[in-house]
C-alpha positions as CSV (number, residue, x, y, z in Angstrom):
1,M,61.5,140.9,92.9
2,L,63.8,138.5,90.7
3,N,66.5,139.4,88.1
4,S,64.6,138.7,84.7
5,D,67.2,136.2,83.7
6,L,66.6,133.9,87.1
7,I,63.2,133.4,85.9
8,P,63.1,130.1,84.0
9,K,62.0,129.8,80.4
10,N,60.7,127.3,78.5
11,L,62.0,125.8,74.9
12,Y,58.6,124.5,74.3
13,A,57.1,128.6,74.7
14,D,56.7,130.8,72.2
15,I,56.0,128.4,69.4
16,P,53.5,129.7,67.0
17,A,50.7,127.3,65.8
18,D,51.6,128.1,62.0
19,L,55.0,128.1,60.9
20,P,55.4,129.3,57.5
21,E,59.4,129.1,57.6
22,E,61.2,128.0,60.1
23,L,61.4,129.6,63.5
24,F,65.0,130.5,64.2
25,T,65.3,132.1,68.2
26,P,68.7,132.9,69.7
27,L,68.8,131.9,73.5
28,L,72.5,132.8,74.6
29,A,75.4,134.2,73.2
30,G,79.1,134.9,73.7
31,R,82.1,135.4,72.3
32,D,82.7,132.1,71.1
33,F,79.8,130.5,70.8
34,R,75.7,131.0,70.5
35,L,72.7,129.0,71.4
36,E,69.4,128.6,69.5
37,R,66.2,127.1,69.4
38,I,65.1,126.0,65.8
39,V,61.4,125.1,65.3
40,S,60.7,122.7,61.9
41,L,57.5,121.5,60.5
42,G,58.2,119.8,57.3
43,H,60.8,122.6,56.7
44,V,63.9,121.1,54.5
45,T,67.2,123.2,53.3
46,P,66.2,123.9,49.7
47,A,67.2,121.8,46.9
48,G,71.1,122.5,45.9
49,Q,71.6,124.3,48.9
50,W,74.2,123.0,51.5
51,Y,75.1,124.9,54.9
52,D,79.1,124.9,55.1
53,Q,79.6,127.3,58.1
54,P,82.9,128.2,59.6
55,E,82.4,127.1,63.3
56,D,81.3,123.9,64.7
57,E,77.8,122.9,65.2
58,W,76.8,120.5,67.9
59,V,72.3,119.8,67.1
60,V,70.4,118.0,70.0
61,L,67.1,116.7,68.3
62,L,64.6,117.1,71.7
63,A,60.6,117.0,69.7
64,G,60.0,115.5,66.4
65,A,62.2,113.9,63.8
66,A,64.5,114.8,61.4
67,E,67.1,113.6,58.7
68,L,70.4,115.3,57.9
69,E,72.4,114.9,54.4
70,I,75.9,115.1,55.0
71,A,78.5,115.6,51.8
72,G,80.1,112.3,51.0
73,E,78.2,110.2,52.9
74,D,75.7,107.6,51.3
75,A,72.2,107.3,53.4
76,P,71.3,110.4,55.8
77,V,71.5,110.9,59.2
78,T,67.8,109.9,61.3
79,L,67.7,112.1,64.4
80,R,65.1,111.1,66.7
81,P,64.7,112.9,70.0
82,G,67.5,113.0,72.2
83,D,69.8,112.5,69.5
84,H,72.9,114.6,69.1
85,L,75.4,115.1,66.3
86,L,78.4,117.1,66.3
87,L,79.0,119.1,62.9
88,P,82.4,120.3,62.3
89,A,83.8,123.4,60.8
90,G,83.4,123.3,57.1
91,L,81.3,120.0,56.8
92,R,79.0,120.5,54.3
93,H,75.1,119.4,55.0
94,R,71.8,120.0,54.7
95,V,68.2,118.7,56.5
96,S,66.5,116.7,53.9
97,W,63.5,116.1,56.2
98,T,62.1,117.0,59.4
99,D,58.4,116.1,60.3
100,P,55.6,117.3,58.8
101,K,52.9,116.7,61.3
102,E,54.6,117.4,64.7
103,K,57.3,120.3,65.2
104,T,60.6,119.7,65.4
105,V,62.5,121.2,67.7
106,W,66.3,121.6,67.9
107,L,68.8,123.5,70.2
108,A,71.6,124.3,67.9
109,L,75.1,125.1,69.8
110,H,77.7,127.4,67.2
111,Y,81.2,127.5,68.5
112,N,84.9,128.2,67.5
113,S,86.9,124.6,68.8
114,N,89.8,126.6,67.8
115,S,89.4,129.5,70.9
116,P,91.8,129.7,73.6
């Protein structure tokens, strides 16, 4: 019998048809990192709210589409499948738009770049 860690899992599996809230699924974690899948369907960061995280975050968009607002930038950053972006620790950002008709699937790697 295979070790359960060796059985393939699918990033597009177990996504509910109805998403009243964004879905955050932890995938992997270590001492200085965590990897999560995020699924959005028209979800945005609430008005006036910004993410200002103590760790770096690398995101890649696997499906759907999204726009991020970055504090101090004039225009939002548009992400399509395959696009990825590094958000350094302390960079204020927010999700200003995700596709309301197609699920937007992200991978987000949160890590401490100051680790030894």
